[in-house]
N, C-alpha and C positions, 0 to 999 in steps of 0.2 A: 039863323045860324046853321041849322041843319040843311037848308037849301044850298048854302054856300059850300058845305062839305061834299054834298052829292055832286055839285057842279065840278068841284076840283077833282074828284075821283073819276068822273066821266072824261074830263079833259086828259087826265094822266093815262087812262086806258086807250084813249084815241091817239095820243102821241106816241106811245110805246107798245103797239100791239105785237110787232115782230119779235121783240126781245122776250116777251113773256112766253111766246110759243116756242122759240128756239131753245129755251132752256129745258124743255120737256124731254129732249132727245140728246144723248151723248153725241159727240162729233163723229165717232166711227159708225154709229147707227145711221146718222144723217148721210154719210157717204154711201152706205148701202141703199138707202132710199133714193138717192140721186141716181144710182146705177139702175135700180128697178124702174124708175121713170123712163130712162133711156131705152131699156129693154122693151117696155110697153109701146113706146113711140115707134120702135122698129118691128112691132107685131110679133114679139116673142112672148106671148101671153102664157103659154103652157109652161115654159121654163120659169117664169115669174111665179106661177102657181106652185111649182115644185119647191122653190125657195121659201114660199110662205108656209108650205106644208112641213118643211123640215124644221126641227128645233134650231133656235138661234145659236149658231156655232161661231166661236171667235175666229175660226179660220176664214169665215166669209165676211168679216167686218172690215177688212182692209188688207192691202198687200196681196191681192189675189187676181187671177185672170180666169174668167168663166168662158167655157166653150159651149155654145148654145145650139143644139139642133133646132130646126124649124118646127113649127106647130104640126106641119104635115108629117114630118118624120116621127115626132113624138106620138102622134095619133096612131101610128102603127106599132108602137112599142108598149109592151105590158110592163109596168113598174109596180110591184107590190108596195103597199104603204110602208112596210118596215124596211124597204130597200131604197127609199128616196134619198136618204143621206149618203148612202154608198154611191148612188147615181151621181149626185152632185160632186162628191169627192173625185170620182173618175173624170168628170167634166170640168175640172178646175186645176189650175197650176198655182202653187204657193208663191207667186211673185207677180208683180204688176208689170205686164209686158204688152206694149203696143206692137202692131205688125212691123213697124220699123225696127224694133228690137229683135223680133223673131227672125227677120230676114238675115240677120248676122249669124244665125246658127247654121252650120253646114249640114249637108246630108250625111246621114249615118249617126248623128248625135242622138242622145236620149234626154228627155225632160222628165222630171218627176211630177207626178200628180199629187193632189192633196190626200190621196189614199196610199198608205204605205204599201210597198212592193208592187205598185202598178205604175208602169212606165209608158211614156209616149215616144215613139220612134219618129224621128224627123226626116222628112224628104223635102228638100228645099229646091224648087225650080227657079228661084231668083226673082219671081214676080209676086205682087200682092195677091194674085188669084191662083198661084201655083205652089202654095205652102201646105204640106200634108202632115198630119199627125195620126199615126196608125192607119194610114190609107184613107183618112177622112180629111177633106179639103176645107180650108177656111175660105168661105165665099163672101162673107160680109165683115171685113175687118174694122176694128176701132168703133164699134157701136157705143161702147161705154168709154167716154173720154173726158167728161166734165168733172168727175170726182178726182180726189187727190191720189188715191191708191187702189182703185178698183177698175179693172179693164174687162171687156168682154168682146168676143168675136162670134159671128155666126158660122156654123159648120154645116156640111151637106150630109151628115150621117150621125149615127149613134156610136159612141165608143163602147164596144162590147167588153165584157170582163175576161177576155182571153189573153190579155197582155200582162198577166202576172209574172213576176220573176221570183225565183227562190234566192233570197239573200242569205249569205252565211251567218249563222247565229252562234253565239258562244253558249255552249252547254257543258254540263258537268261530265257528260259522256265523252266529250272530245278530250278533256284533260285527264280522264281516268287512265290509270296504268293497268294494262292487261296483266293479270297474274301469270307468272311463269308456270308452264305446264310441268307437272312432276316428271322427274327423270325415270325412264323405264329401267327396271332392275335388270342387270345383265343375266343372260341365260346361264344355268349351272354348267360347269365344265363337264364335258363328256369323258367317260372312263377310257374310251379308246383313243381319242385324239389327245396328243400331248399338249400341255399348256405352253403357250408362246412365251419365250424368254423375254423378260422385261427389257425394254430399251434402256441403255445406259443414260444416266443423267449427264448432260453435256459438261457441266462444270465440275463433275466428279471424275471424268475420264483422265487417265494418265496422259500426259502430253506426248505427242509423237516425237520421234527422234529429230524430225526436221523442224519442230516448233522452236527448239532452243539450239541454234547453230553453234558448234564449237569452233573457236577461232583456230585457224591453221597455225602450226608451230613455225616460229620464225627461225631462220638459220642462224646458228651461233657465230659470233664474231671470231675469226681465226686469230687475230692479234691478241684478243682477250684470253683465249685458251692458251696461247703460247706463253703469255706472261704468267698465267697461273701455274703452268708446268715448271717454268723456270724458278718460280718462288718455291715450289715444292722441293725441287732439287737442292736449292740453297739451304732450306730447312733441314733436309736430310744430312747434308754435309756438316752443318753446325752441330747437329745431334751426335754425329760420329766423332767430331773433334772433342766435344765435351766428354763423350764416353772414353775416349782415349786418354784424356787428362785424368779422369777419375781412376782409370786402371793404373796409370803410372803412379798416382798418389798412393793407391792402396798397396802396390808392390813396394814402394819406397818405405812406407810405414812398417810393413812386415819385415823388411831387412833390418 
């Protein structure tokens, strides 16, 4: 019975060896291993060594494009151990870009690197061997192409850390209000110089004669004046007549 169990286990391991090994690595780590194998086949061993020296960063596990100097160029470059990650950040773009994608980017454009505030200036000559990033030319495009989201290209130089840019940042000092400077006290009036008369307040000034124009007198109607005069004469005559009647009545009563 034990012999049959051992035989079954041996057959199971012989039939499914690949499945047991592939489960040891997550898919993204597997994509990075595929890219490393392609780098080694193209003789970029020093760049692979830098990736192995750097702590495993999620930025390098997928959706990234590496820009790899050759072993000869890296042999002339001094990279401290604590600067390996910074070196890889400068030599990578946070996007998966083949050379066919890069050739669509016009001259004068900028690409971000995986390092904040470090940019890559594009100079596009229109050919696969005439594409420059910060005056460093891509000489071996599409070395990494088998994986799903990691690409790499060989370059003929090292990207130096002189291409930093100063991005505007929000700080408390920008929004702080500058306190107003205290007003200087006026100098004391001199005993010899007379004080200037205060300027009148505009809305308290008396209006000028021209501010309120007086309408011109209209000429009186002559017919109306004549009728008024005639009415006055008739009233006087009636008063005289009534006075005369009263005088006659008084005289008659006295007789």
